[in-house]
N, C-alpha and C positions, 0 to 999 in steps of 0.2 A: 379658189383663194391660194395665192402663192405661199410656199413654205417658208419664205423669208420676208422680212419687212425692212425697208430702207430707213436710214436715220431721218431723212426728210419726211417720210410718211409717218413715222412714229411721232416726230415732233408736231406735225400737223394734227394728228389724232389727239395727242395729249393736250395741245392748246385748245382744240375744239371742246374737249371735255373739261377744260379749266384746271388741269392738273399741272403742277410744277414739280417734276421729279429730279432727284440728283442724278449725276452721271452713273453712279452705281445702280440705282433703281432702274434706270433706262436699260442698262446692260442686262440686268436680270430679267426684265420684261422681254427684251429681244431674245434671250436664251430660251424662254418658254413659249415663244410665239409659234413655232412649228406645231407643238402639241395643241395649242389653242385653235390654230387653223384647221388641223385634222378633226378636232372635236366639232367645230362649226360645220364642217362638211358632212359629218355623220348626222348631226341634228337636223340639217336642212333636207334630208331625204324624206319623201312621202312614206307614211306608215299607215297600215290598216288597223282594223279593230283588235288584232292580236297583239298590238304594241302595249295595250293596257288590259291584260286579261283579268285583272282583279275587278274591273269595272264592267265586265260583260259576262253574261251567263247564257246558257242554252246554245252552246256551239253546235253547229251542224257540220256535216262533212265538207261542205263548200268553204266554211270559215276556216277549217283546218287544212285546206288545200288538197283535200281528197276528192277523187272523182265519185260521182253518185252511182 
């Protein structure tokens, strides 16, 4: 995902979502877009069982990345 968004792309996405923003709101949204893009990249990475340790019990050495 690019770290910047063009005005045309932002207008398209806002129209598709049915949102009508003021120029100030659009400018603010564009200013936070790089952080949102970085967060989306982190979320889309595959994660294993250790991503939710509160929901898993009985770890063995393989689960923890240790050799047997």
